[in-house]
N, C-alpha and C positions, 0 to 999 in steps of 0.2 A: 269595519270594513267588512263588503258585502264579500258573499261568496257567489257565483255565478257558474254552473252547467251546462252544455251543450251534451246532449244526447242522443245519438242514434238516429229521432222523430222527426219526420218534412218539417221545416221553419225550421231552419237551425238562424234566420235573419234573425228572428227574435229577439233571441239571445247574444248577438252578434249587437244589433240596439238599444236593448238591454245595459251592456256593457259600454256603450257607447253613452249612453245616456248618463249615467252615473258617475263616470270618467269624466264627463262633461259640465258636473257638477260637485265635481271635486272629494267624488268620496275613491276611497284607494278601495281594489277588486284584486278578489285573485280568481282566475276563471280553470279551468280544466272539461277540458275537450277527447271523447269515445272514441274511439280510433274510428269507432261506426260514424257520428256527427261530422268526421274532416274529409268520408267521401257525401256527405247530403251536402255536407259546406260548395267541394270544390265545383260540384253537381252541380247545386243548385245557385248558383249567385258567382258560374265562371268563371274558379278563381285556383291556381294552383300557389295559393300560399299555404305555406308551413303552418303560422299564426297566429293568434288571433289581433297580437300589433304589425302584424305588414298589411293585414284587410282593412283595418283603423288609421295604418298608416298610413294606404294606397285612398281615404275616405280624405282623405287632410286635417288628420286629429293633430293638434298638437303637441310634441312634443312632452316639454312640460306637464302634460297630461297624462299621456303615456309611461310618465316616469310613475305611475300609481295604481300601473296592472299590474299582476304577476302570474302567469304561467306557468301549473304544475303536470304531467305526465299523469295519467289516472294510472297510473300504474305504480306510482310514486306514493306507498308509503308512510319515506320519511322526509313527505314535506310533512312543514312546518300541522296544518292545517288537519295533518289525520290525528290530532292530540283532542282531545278534550278538550286539557290544559292548556291551548289554544284560543287565547277571545277574538274571537267572529261575529257580526253584530247578528245577519241573518245566512241563509244560503236559499240561493232559486234554481230549479231544474227546469230550463226555459230553451229546451221545449222536453220535454220530455216521455222518453219510448216506454209503451204497455210494460219491455222486457226491465226497465228502471224501475218502474212501480210495482214492482213484484215486489224485489229487491229490495224494497226503501221499505217495502208491507210487515213482508219477513225476514229485516234482519241481517238481509245475506250483503254483508260488506266486504263485498272479493274485489272490490277497485275504490281509489279513492274518491270515486264520487256517489259511492253505495255510503262509503265511510260517514263524507259528512255531513249528507244524510240523517246518520242512523245520533252520528252526534247533537243532531239539532235538536233533534227530537230527545234523545236522552239528557241533553240538559239545559233540554228547554226556552232553544233560539229558536228564530222566527224563520219556518223551514216551507217558503212557498215551491208549486208544485202545475210547472205548465202543459197537459200532459194533450200528446196531441196523437188522437188518433179515432176515426170512425169508420162506421158504427163503434158501438163497444162491446163486447160480450158482455154474458155476467162474473166471468173472472174481473173481465178491467175494472167494474164498477165495482166489482166488490174487494179489490184492492187499491181503490182510491177510496174507499169508504173507509176502513182501515186504518189510513195513512190521512184521514181527517180526524175519522176519532179517534188519532193516538196525537192530533196537534198540530197536525201540515192544512199549510190554506192549497186547498186546489183550486184554479184558475184555466177551467175551458178557453182558451181562443178563440172566441166565438163573440163578432164585431156585433157593435151597438150598429140599428137604423134609424136611431132619432135624431143624430147626427149626419148624418147623410153624406158616407161616404163614399168616395167619389175616385180613386186613389187606393191600390195594396198599401200603397206607404200610410194610407187614411187608416184600412185596420189594422197595421203593426203597430202606428201611435198609439193607441187607443188600447191596447191587451197592454205595449208595456206601460200604458197611460197608468193601467191596472194594476199590477204588480209597484208601481213605481205608492201610488197612492197603500197600498198594503206594506208596504216597505217607509212608511211618512216618510215620502220624500216629495219638497215640489215643481207642481210641472205646468206647462201649459201645454198637454201636446196632445189632449181632443179640449170639442168642447162640452163641457158637462151639461148634464138633464139640468133645464129651469122652463117648469110650467105654464109660470106667470111671463116670462120672456119668450117662449114660441104662437102663446097668445096677444102679443102685439103688435 
C-alpha cells in the first residue's frame, strides 16, 4: 500500500496523476490532502470537487479501480496509517510545500501528513518528497538536505529535455514516471535516455 499526500503547493496535478497511475496498476492507495491543497486543486484544476475520488471519476477512472483508494483527513489521527504498526510500503508527498518539508525535517508531526512521513523515516520505509518551490532559500535547502540525510528521496519536479516534451502532460508524465521508478513500478510514461538510439 502506498500513501500519497498532496500539500498546499502549486502542482497538485502531479499528486492526482500519481494516484491515478498507481490505481491503474492495481496498487492500493491511501491519500491525504491538506486543506491548503484543496484550495490549490480547485483553483488550478477548475473544479469544485471535494474528494480525489470525485476528481478521478470525472476522468473516467473505472469504479473497480477506485475501490483500491482510501481518503483520510489530515486531522484524522485515528486513521490506521497514523500508527507505526500499520504496514505501508511507501509514502509520497507530491507536491510538498516548504511548510511540510520543514515539519518533516524537524519531526513536527502536527497532522496526519507529517505523521506518516515521521513513521516512514522511523520505520525505515520509503519516503519520497517532491518539493515545489523556486527559488529556494538556504532554509529550504537545509531542510531538504536534512530530510534526505535521514533517508528520504527528494525528487525535484524538473522536466527532462532529451525526450523533447511538447505538452504540459509530457512534463507531468516525466516527473510522475521518475517517482514510479523509485517505487520500482513499471511504466511507459516517458521515453528513457538511450544515447545509441538517439544517435541512429
